[in-house]
C-alpha positions, 0 to 999 in steps of 0.5 A: 191598929188600935184594938176595937171590939166587934160591937164598937166596929159595928157602931162606928160603921153602922153595921149589923152583927151576924153570927157573932157570939162575943160582941166584945171580941177585939180586933188586935191585928191588921185589917186585910183585904187578902184572905191569905194575909189574915192572921190572929186578931185580924179583920178581913174586909171582903170586896167583890172585885172583877176577878174574885169576890172576897166574900167567898174567902171569908171562912178561909180568913177566919180559919186563919185567925181573923176575928171577923169579916167586914162584908156586905152580906152574911158569910156564915162566919162572924161578920159585921155587915155594912152597906159599903165596905169602902165607906166602912173602912174609911169610918174606921180610919177616921176614928183611929186617926182621931183617937191616936192624935198622930201627926198626919203628912199627906202628899199628892201630885201628878208624878213622883208621889210614891218615890217622895212618900218613900223619902219622907218615910225614911227621913221621919223614921229617924225622928220616931215610929212612922207608918207609910203606905206600901207601894202606891196605896193612894185611893179610898181603899189603900189609904184607910188600910195604911191609916189602920196600921198606926197604933199608940206608938206611931208618931208620924203617919205618911199618906199618899193621895191620888185623884181621878176626879174633882172631890177625890182628894177632899174625901180622902182628907176627911178620912185622915185630916192632915196637918202637913200637906205636900203638893209636888206638881201638876202634870199631864197624868190622867189628863184624859179623865180631868180634861186639862191641867187647870182641872188637875190643879183644882183637884190637887189643890183640895189638899191644901184647902182642907189643912188647918190654919197657920195658927192651928199648925197647918203647913202647906209644902208647895213646889215653887218651880211649878206655877200651878202649885205655887198658885195654890198658896192663895187657896190655903189658910195654912202656913206656906213652905216653898221648896224647889230650885227657885231662889225664893224657895224656903228649902232649895237645891243649888249646884245640882249635878248628875254623876256618870251613874245617873245619881243626883247630887246637890247642896241643900239649903234650909232656913236653919242651915245647909248640907251636901246631898249625894243621892243613891236614887237615879234621875235628876227628877229625884232632886225635887222629890228630895226637896219636898221630903226635906221641907217636911223633915225641916218642919218637924224639927230635923236639922239640915245636916241630918236631913242631908245625911238621911237623903244621901242614904235613902233607897227605893222602898217600892218595887219597879220604880227606877230599880237598877240592876247590873247583870253578870254579863255587864248589861244594866236593867232599869225597871221603871215599869210600875207606871208612866205618864208624860212627865215621868217618862221624860224624867226616866229618859233623861236618867237613861241618857245620863247613865248612857254617857258612861256606857257609851264610853265603854262601847255600850248602848242605851235602850228605851223599851217603852209602852203606852201611857194610859188615860191621856185622852185626846192628848194621847197621840201628841204625847206619845209622838213627843216621847218618841222624838225626845228619845232621839233628841237625848241620843238614846241608841235604840227604842223598842215600842211595845204594844198597839196603837200608842206604841206605834205612835212612839215609834212614829215620833222617833222615826219622824225626828231626824234620821232615825230608821232602824234605831226604832222598832215597834213590836206587838207585845212583851214576848216579842220585845224579850226575843228582840232584846235577847238577840241584840243586847251586849255587855255594857248596854243599859236598858230602860223598861217603862210603861203604864201598869196595864201594859205589863212591861215588868215581864220584860224586865223580869225576863232580862234579869232572869237571863242575867241570873242564868248567865251568872250561874253559868259563869260560876260553874 
C-alpha cells in the first residue's frame, strides 16, 4: 500500500478520528480484516460478520502493531470511524490505483475466473512486478484489499470481478478502473439469482462497457467461442481482441489434445507468432483459460514463444482447484472442492474421464464424489440430473452423491441413464462418504471431489489424503 497518514485516510473516507494522538502517523503496512494478520504499520478494517465482530478484536490488532482501526464505532484504540467500512475500503483502493497509475487488468466470467487470474499473474510476472488476488477475492471487500497491496513498484494489477446481480461489476470498476477487461464466458453459475443467461450476460458485460476507448488504450479481451461474450463487442468502445478456438480469433489454439494424465497441449497462435504449449494443469477447459491469459500477455508486449513457455510452466496458485495428488498406495485424489456450477462440473468430469483412461488400463477405476451446485434456482433439479447422467455417459466407474435433495437428484440422474444401479450411491454427508471410500478404494483408482463451497467436500479430500499420508509412513517403516 502507498503510505498514507491517518488524517489523509480520514479525509478520503469521510471518517472521524477517535483516540488518535498523532494524525500524521502513517500506514506503511497492509490493510487486513483478520486481526491475527495485523503487524507493524498495518490498518485493521473491522467488519461485523455473522460469526464474529471485528470491532471486538481491535485492541488485539493494535497490540500486534496496527497503527489504527477502520471501524463503524469507537473501539478504545486509535480508529477512523466511518459509516460503512466496505465503502471506505473502496475509497482507499480508488485513491491508491489513481495515484500509482498501475496498469489494471480485470476479468470476469461464470467459471474459470480464479484459474485464469492465476495464469495471467504468472505470465505478467515475467514482464514486471505484478499483484493479484490470493484465492478468489472478487467482491466489494476482496477487490479493494487486493488493490491496496499494490505499491510504487507494481507494474500490473490483476483483479477478479464477481457479480451476484446487475450493477455489481460496474461498482467494482469504479473502484479500480481497468485498462484491459477480460470476459471468459457466460454460463449458469448463480442463474437462480440472475434469472437467466441473458441477465448474466448483461451483468458480465458491464466490465467492457466501462473500459477506456480504443484511442485511450482500452482493450476488451473476449471469448470468440461463447456467443454471449462475442456479442459484447458491440457494448464497448475499447479495442476488441478475440480469443478461442474459432478461426477468426486473434489469439487461438489449434491441435488441442489431452495427455493420458489429463493435461492439455495445443499450438498457440497470436498476431505476432506461434508456439507449442504443454500445460501442467488438468482438464481441457484450461485451454480457454490459457488463451485468455495469452491474449492479455500479447497485448502487453510478450512474444508468442515466451507466452507458450510461461503457459507450459504455469501451476495452480489457488487451493482446491483441480489439485491432483497421488497417494503412496497408488490412489489419485483430485481436489476441486472449492466451488462448483454446471459448467465447471462438466469440465471436471471430462478431465476425470480423460485421466481415467490410463487408470482403467492399469485396473483402476474413476470415482466422482459430487455434491450440491448452489444458487441454481428453478434449474437446480434439471442441472443436477444432467450432471448425474453425464457421469454415466463419460463412463465414470462410480458416483458418490453427497448431501441432501440436490445430491439425490445427482444420484437419480445417474440411475435413470442407461443401466447404472450400484455404480451410483447417495450418502448423507462427508463422514459417510469417507467411510464408503475407505472401504472400497484400491490402487490405481482416481477420485474427483467437487461441489459448491457450502457443502464442505474439501473434508473428504483432506481425509483421503491423510489416509494416504499414513499409508506412506507405514510403507517407510
